[in-house]
N, CA, C and O atoms as a GROMACS GRO file, in nm:
protein
  332
    1MET      N    1   1.157   1.172  -0.124
    1MET     CA    2   1.014   1.149  -0.137
    1MET      C    3   0.951   1.107  -0.004
    1MET      O    4   0.836   1.141   0.023
    2HIS      N    5   1.025   1.033   0.078
    2HIS     CA    6   0.966   0.982   0.202
    2HIS      C    7   0.922   1.094   0.296
    2HIS      O    8   0.840   1.070   0.385
    3GLU      N    9   0.973   1.214   0.277
    3GLU     CA   10   0.932   1.327   0.361
    3GLU      C   11   0.786   1.362   0.338
    3GLU      O   12   0.721   1.418   0.426
    4LYS      N   13   0.733   1.328   0.220
    4LYS     CA   14   0.594   1.358   0.186
    4LYS      C   15   0.496   1.256   0.243
    4LYS      O   16   0.377   1.285   0.253
    5ILE      N   17   0.542   1.139   0.280
    5ILE     CA   18   0.454   1.030   0.322
    5ILE      C   19   0.420   1.045   0.469
    5ILE      O   20   0.506   1.071   0.553
    6ARG      N   21   0.292   1.027   0.500
    6ARG     CA   22   0.243   1.038   0.637
    6ARG      C   23   0.157   0.917   0.672
    6ARG      O   24   0.102   0.850   0.585
    7GLU      N   25   0.148   0.890   0.801
    7GLU     CA   26   0.059   0.784   0.848
    7GLU      C   27  -0.083   0.814   0.802
    7GLU      O   28  -0.129   0.928   0.804
    8GLY      N   29  -0.152   0.708   0.761
    8GLY     CA   30  -0.290   0.722   0.716
    8GLY      C   31  -0.306   0.736   0.565
    8GLY      O   32  -0.417   0.724   0.514
    9PHE      N   33  -0.196   0.763   0.492
    9PHE     CA   34  -0.207   0.772   0.346
    9PHE      C   35  -0.256   0.639   0.291
    9PHE      O   36  -0.216   0.533   0.339
   10ASP      N   37  -0.343   0.644   0.191
   10ASP     CA   38  -0.387   0.522   0.122
   10ASP      C   39  -0.276   0.471   0.032
   10ASP      O   40  -0.195   0.548  -0.018
   11VAL      N   41  -0.273   0.338   0.012
   11VAL     CA   42  -0.168   0.275  -0.067
   11VAL      C   43  -0.230   0.200  -0.184
   11VAL      O   44  -0.330   0.130  -0.169
   12PHE      N   45  -0.169   0.217  -0.303
   12PHE     CA   46  -0.220   0.163  -0.428
   12PHE      C   47  -0.106   0.098  -0.508
   12PHE      O   48   0.011   0.128  -0.486
   13LEU      N   49  -0.144   0.010  -0.600
   13LEU     CA   50  -0.048  -0.038  -0.700
   13LEU      C   51  -0.053   0.052  -0.823
   13LEU      O   52   0.049   0.075  -0.888
   14HIS      N   53  -0.172   0.104  -0.855
   14HIS     CA   54  -0.190   0.192  -0.970
   14HIS      C   55  -0.285   0.304  -0.930
   14HIS      O   56  -0.386   0.279  -0.864
   15ASP      N   57  -0.254   0.425  -0.971
   15ASP     CA   58  -0.342   0.538  -0.943
   15ASP      C   59  -0.476   0.513  -1.012
   15ASP      O   60  -0.480   0.466  -1.125
   16GLY      N   61  -0.582   0.545  -0.943
   16GLY     CA   62  -0.715   0.527  -1.000
   16GLY      C   63  -0.781   0.396  -0.960
   16GLY      O   64  -0.902   0.380  -0.977
   17GLU      N   65  -0.704   0.303  -0.906
   17GLU     CA   66  -0.761   0.178  -0.857
   17GLU      C   67  -0.803   0.196  -0.712
   17GLU      O   68  -0.776   0.300  -0.651
   18LYS      N   69  -0.869   0.096  -0.658
   18LYS     CA   70  -0.909   0.096  -0.518
   18LYS      C   71  -0.785   0.071  -0.431
   18LYS      O   72  -0.702  -0.014  -0.463
   19SER      N   73  -0.774   0.145  -0.320
   19SER     CA   74  -0.660   0.123  -0.231
   19SER      C   75  -0.672  -0.014  -0.166
   19SER      O   76  -0.782  -0.065  -0.147
   20PHE      N   77  -0.558  -0.072  -0.133
   20PHE     CA   78  -0.558  -0.202  -0.068
   20PHE      C   79  -0.514  -0.193   0.078
   20PHE      O   80  -0.519  -0.292   0.150
   21GLY      N   81  -0.472  -0.074   0.120
   21GLY     CA   82  -0.424  -0.059   0.256
   21GLY      C   83  -0.390   0.085   0.289
   21GLY      O   84  -0.422   0.177   0.214
   22ALA      N   85  -0.323   0.102   0.403
   22ALA     CA   86  -0.288   0.237   0.448
   22ALA      C   87  -0.152   0.233   0.518
   22ALA      O   88  -0.112   0.133   0.577
   23VAL      N   89  -0.083   0.346   0.511
   23VAL     CA   90   0.045   0.360   0.579
   23VAL      C   91   0.020   0.364   0.729
   23VAL      O   92  -0.059   0.444   0.777
   24ARG      N   93   0.088   0.277   0.801
   24ARG     CA   94   0.074   0.273   0.946
   24ARG      C   95   0.192   0.343   1.014
   24ARG      O   96   0.175   0.406   1.118
   25GLN      N   97   0.313   0.331   0.955
   25GLN     CA   98   0.433   0.396   1.009
   25GLN      C   99   0.524   0.438   0.895
   25GLN      O  100   0.528   0.375   0.789
   26VAL      N  101   0.598   0.546   0.920
   26VAL     CA  102   0.705   0.588   0.829
   26VAL      C  103   0.833   0.575   0.908
   26VAL      O  104   0.851   0.641   1.011
   27ARG      N  105   0.924   0.490   0.860
   27ARG     CA  106   1.051   0.466   0.928
   27ARG      C  107   1.165   0.526   0.847
   27ARG      O  108   1.143   0.590   0.744
   28LYS      N  109   1.285   0.505   0.892
   28LYS     CA  110   1.404   0.562   0.827
   28LYS      C  111   1.420   0.515   0.683
   28LYS      O  112   1.448   0.596   0.594
   29ASN      N  113   1.402   0.385   0.657
   29ASN     CA  114   1.426   0.330   0.523
   29ASN      C  115   1.306   0.258   0.463
   29ASN      O  116   1.317   0.196   0.356
   30GLU      N  117   1.193   0.265   0.531
   30GLU     CA  118   1.076   0.189   0.484
   30GLU      C  119   0.948   0.248   0.542
   30GLU      O  120   0.950   0.332   0.631
   31ILE      N  121   0.836   0.200   0.487
   31ILE     CA  122   0.707   0.229   0.545
   31ILE      C  123   0.645   0.097   0.589
   31ILE      O  124   0.676  -0.008   0.533
   32VAL      N  125   0.558   0.104   0.686
   32VAL     CA  126   0.481  -0.012   0.728
   32VAL      C  127   0.339   0.012   0.680
   32VAL      O  128   0.278   0.114   0.712
   33VAL      N  129   0.288  -0.082   0.603
   33VAL     CA  130   0.156  -0.069   0.544
   33VAL      C  131   0.066  -0.180   0.596
   33VAL      O  132   0.102  -0.297   0.595
   34TYR      N  133  -0.052  -0.140   0.642
   34TYR     CA  134  -0.154  -0.237   0.680
   34TYR      C  135  -0.231  -0.273   0.554
   34TYR      O  136  -0.289  -0.186   0.490
   35VAL      N  137  -0.232  -0.401   0.519
   35VAL     CA  138  -0.306  -0.450   0.404
   35VAL      C  139  -0.434  -0.516   0.457
   35VAL      O  140  -0.429  -0.602   0.544
   36GLU      N  141  -0.546  -0.474   0.402
   36GLU     CA  142  -0.674  -0.527   0.446
   36GLU      C  143  -0.674  -0.679   0.439
   36GLU      O  144  -0.631  -0.738   0.340
   37ASN      N  145  -0.723  -0.743   0.543
   37ASN     CA  146  -0.735  -0.889   0.554
   37ASN      C  147  -0.600  -0.963   0.562
   37ASN      O  148  -0.598  -1.086   0.551
   38ALA      N  149  -0.488  -0.891   0.580
   38ALA     CA  150  -0.358  -0.959   0.581
   38ALA      C  151  -0.262  -0.908   0.689
   38ALA      O  152  -0.171  -0.982   0.728
   39GLY      N  153  -0.278  -0.787   0.738
   39GLY     CA  154  -0.189  -0.735   0.840
   39GLY      C  155  -0.084  -0.639   0.788
   39GLY      O  156  -0.099  -0.582   0.680
   40ASP      N  157   0.023  -0.622   0.866
   40ASP     CA  158   0.128  -0.524   0.836
   40ASP      C  159   0.239  -0.582   0.749
   40ASP      O  160   0.277  -0.698   0.765
   41PHE      N  161   0.290  -0.499   0.658
   41PHE     CA  162   0.402  -0.535   0.571
   41PHE      C  163   0.499  -0.418   0.568
   41PHE      O  164   0.459  -0.302   0.563
   42GLU      N  165   0.629  -0.450   0.573
   42GLU     CA  166   0.734  -0.349   0.560
   42GLU      C  167   0.770  -0.336   0.413
   42GLU      O  168   0.797  -0.436   0.346
   43ILE      N  169   0.770  -0.212   0.364
   43ILE     CA  170   0.797  -0.186   0.223
   43ILE      C  171   0.910  -0.084   0.214
   43ILE      O  172   0.897   0.026   0.267
   44PRO      N  173   1.020  -0.120   0.148
   44PRO     CA  174   1.132  -0.025   0.137
   44PRO      C  175   1.095   0.094   0.048
   44PRO      O  176   1.012   0.083  -0.042
   45PHE      N  177   1.158   0.208   0.076
   45PHE     CA  178   1.132   0.327  -0.005
   45PHE      C  179   1.162   0.302  -0.153
   45PHE      O  180   1.102   0.366  -0.239
   46SER      N  181   1.254   0.213  -0.182
   46SER     CA  182   1.289   0.184  -0.322
   46SER      C  183   1.171   0.126  -0.401
   46SER      O  184   1.173   0.130  -0.524
   47ALA      N  185   1.070   0.072  -0.333
   47ALA     CA  186   0.953   0.014  -0.400
   47ALA      C  187   0.839   0.115  -0.418
   47ALA      O  188   0.731   0.079  -0.465
   48ILE      N  189   0.863   0.240  -0.381
   48ILE     CA  190   0.760   0.344  -0.394
   48ILE      C  191   0.783   0.421  -0.524
   48ILE      O  192   0.890   0.477  -0.546
   49LYS      N  193   0.681   0.423  -0.609
   49LYS     CA  194   0.688   0.497  -0.735
   49LYS      C  195   0.660   0.645  -0.714
   49LYS      O  196   0.729   0.731  -0.769
   50ASP      N  197   0.556   0.674  -0.633
   50ASP     CA  198   0.514   0.812  -0.616
   50ASP      C  199   0.439   0.827  -0.484
   50ASP      O  200   0.384   0.731  -0.431
   51ALA      N  201   0.438   0.948  -0.434
   51ALA     CA  202   0.363   0.980  -0.313
   51ALA      C  203   0.317   1.125  -0.323
   51ALA      O  204   0.398   1.218  -0.322
   52GLU      N  205   0.185   1.142  -0.332
   52GLU     CA  206   0.128   1.276  -0.336
   52GLU      C  207  -0.022   1.266  -0.314
   52GLU      O  208  -0.081   1.159  -0.329
   53ALA      N  209  -0.084   1.376  -0.278
   53ALA     CA  210  -0.228   1.383  -0.259
   53ALA      C  211  -0.278   1.275  -0.163
   53ALA      O  212  -0.383   1.215  -0.184
   54GLU      N  213  -0.200   1.250  -0.058
   54GLU     CA  214  -0.233   1.151   0.044
   54GLU      C  215  -0.246   1.009  -0.011
   54GLU      O  216  -0.322   0.927   0.040
   55LYS      N  217  -0.169   0.982  -0.118
   55LYS     CA  218  -0.165   0.849  -0.179
   55LYS      C  219  -0.021   0.806  -0.197
   55LYS      O  220   0.067   0.888  -0.225
   56VAL      N  221   0.003   0.676  -0.181
   56VAL     CA  222   0.134   0.616  -0.208
   56VAL      C  223   0.112   0.512  -0.317
   56VAL      O  224   0.027   0.424  -0.304
   57ILE      N  225   0.190   0.523  -0.425
   57ILE     CA  226   0.182   0.428  -0.536
   57ILE      C  227   0.308   0.342  -0.533
   57ILE      O  228   0.419   0.394  -0.530
   58LEU      N  229   0.289   0.209  -0.533
   58LEU     CA  230   0.401   0.116  -0.526
   58LEU      C  231   0.437   0.059  -0.662
   58LEU      O  232   0.354   0.057  -0.753
   59ASP      N  233   0.560   0.012  -0.675
   59ASP     CA  234   0.608  -0.056  -0.795
   59ASP      C  235   0.596  -0.206  -0.770
   59ASP      O  236   0.675  -0.263  -0.695
   60SER      N  237   0.499  -0.269  -0.833
   60SER     CA  238   0.472  -0.411  -0.807
   60SER      C  239   0.591  -0.501  -0.840
   60SER      O  240   0.604  -0.608  -0.782
   61ALA      N  241   0.678  -0.459  -0.931
   61ALA     CA  242   0.794  -0.540  -0.968
   61ALA      C  243   0.896  -0.550  -0.855
   61ALA      O  244   0.980  -0.639  -0.856
   62LEU      N  245   0.887  -0.459  -0.758
   62LEU     CA  246   0.984  -0.457  -0.648
   62LEU      C  247   0.927  -0.507  -0.516
   62LEU      O  248   0.990  -0.492  -0.411
   63LEU      N  249   0.808  -0.565  -0.520
   63LEU     CA  250   0.744  -0.610  -0.396
   63LEU      C  251   0.764  -0.758  -0.372
   63LEU      O  252   0.777  -0.837  -0.466
   64ASP      N  253   0.765  -0.795  -0.245
   64ASP     CA  254   0.775  -0.935  -0.202
   64ASP      C  255   0.652  -1.011  -0.254
   64ASP      O  256   0.541  -0.958  -0.248
   65PRO      N  257   0.669  -1.132  -0.302
   65PRO     CA  258   0.555  -1.212  -0.352
   65PRO      C  259   0.444  -1.231  -0.248
   65PRO      O  260   0.327  -1.239  -0.284
   66ARG      N  261   0.480  -1.239  -0.120
   66ARG     CA  262   0.377  -1.252  -0.016
   66ARG      C  263   0.290  -1.128  -0.008
   66ARG      O  264   0.170  -1.137   0.017
   67LEU      N  265   0.350  -1.011  -0.031
   67LEU     CA  266   0.274  -0.887  -0.031
   67LEU      C  267   0.183  -0.881  -0.154
   67LEU      O  268   0.068  -0.839  -0.143
   68ILE      N  269   0.233  -0.923  -0.268
   68ILE     CA  270   0.150  -0.925  -0.391
   68ILE      C  271   0.027  -1.013  -0.369
   68ILE      O  272  -0.083  -0.975  -0.408
   69GLU      N  273   0.045  -1.128  -0.307
   69GLU     CA  274  -0.068  -1.218  -0.280
   69GLU      C  275  -0.166  -1.153  -0.182
   69GLU      O  276  -0.287  -1.164  -0.200
   70ALA      N  277  -0.115  -1.085  -0.080
   70ALA     CA  278  -0.201  -1.016   0.017
   70ALA      C  279  -0.281  -0.906  -0.052
   70ALA      O  280  -0.399  -0.887  -0.021
   71ILE      N  281  -0.218  -0.833  -0.143
   71ILE     CA  282  -0.287  -0.728  -0.217
   71ILE      C  283  -0.398  -0.788  -0.302
   71ILE      O  284  -0.509  -0.734  -0.309
   72ARG      N  285  -0.368  -0.898  -0.365
   72ARG     CA  286  -0.467  -0.965  -0.450
   72ARG      C  287  -0.591  -1.006  -0.371
   72ARG      O  288  -0.702  -1.004  -0.423
   73ARG      N  289  -0.571  -1.042  -0.246
   73ARG     CA  290  -0.682  -1.090  -0.161
   73ARG      C  291  -0.743  -0.979  -0.074
   73ARG      O  292  -0.836  -1.006   0.001
   74ALA      N  293  -0.694  -0.858  -0.083
   74ALA     CA  294  -0.737  -0.751   0.008
   74ALA      C  295  -0.887  -0.727   0.009
   74ALA      O  296  -0.943  -0.697   0.114
   75HIS      N  297  -0.952  -0.739  -0.104
   75HIS     CA  298  -1.094  -0.705  -0.112
   75HIS      C  299  -1.183  -0.826  -0.139
   75HIS      O  300  -1.300  -0.811  -0.175
   76VAL      N  301  -1.129  -0.947  -0.122
   76VAL     CA  302  -1.202  -1.069  -0.154
   76VAL      C  303  -1.333  -1.081  -0.077
   76VAL      O  304  -1.434  -1.124  -0.134
   77GLY      N  305  -1.336  -1.046   0.049
   77GLY     CA  306  -1.454  -1.065   0.131
   77GLY      C  307  -1.559  -0.955   0.120
   77GLY      O  308  -1.661  -0.960   0.188
   78GLU      N  309  -1.535  -0.855   0.035
   78GLU     CA  310  -1.628  -0.744   0.025
   78GLU      C  311  -1.749  -0.778  -0.061
   78GLU      O  312  -1.741  -0.861  -0.152
   79ASP      N  313  -1.859  -0.715  -0.032
   79ASP     CA  314  -1.981  -0.731  -0.110
   79ASP      C  315  -1.965  -0.650  -0.238
   79ASP      O  316  -1.950  -0.528  -0.230
   80PRO      N  317  -1.968  -0.714  -0.355
   80PRO     CA  318  -1.947  -0.640  -0.481
   80PRO      C  319  -2.058  -0.540  -0.513
   80PRO      O  320  -2.041  -0.454  -0.601
   81ARG      N  321  -2.169  -0.550  -0.444
   81ARG     CA  322  -2.280  -0.456  -0.470
   81ARG      C  323  -2.260  -0.324  -0.399
   81ARG      O  324  -2.331  -0.227  -0.426
   82ILE      N  325  -2.162  -0.318  -0.308
   82ILE     CA  326  -2.135  -0.194  -0.235
   82ILE      C  327  -2.015  -0.126  -0.300
   82ILE      O  328  -1.907  -0.184  -0.306
   83PRO      N  329  -2.034  -0.004  -0.350
   83PRO     CA  330  -1.923   0.066  -0.418
   83PRO      C  331  -1.810   0.107  -0.325
   83PRO      O  332  -1.712   0.165  -0.369
   0.00000   0.00000   0.00000
């Protein structure tokens, strides 16, 4: 599956939700994802559920708790009136 992933792909916990970040690098055993308002996180390929249509969907059960917290805060500073 990692052959399908490219830099710049949006990253989600669930398809249809707002992305929380983007793929910054694709490495041998992991991807590096920039999470808005939190910085870069290394995510092993084992935590990726799916990758297609320029989207990467992660399995939240396999993510580091620090990453889960960063995802939760990714859009905190945004104006809710702007779609």
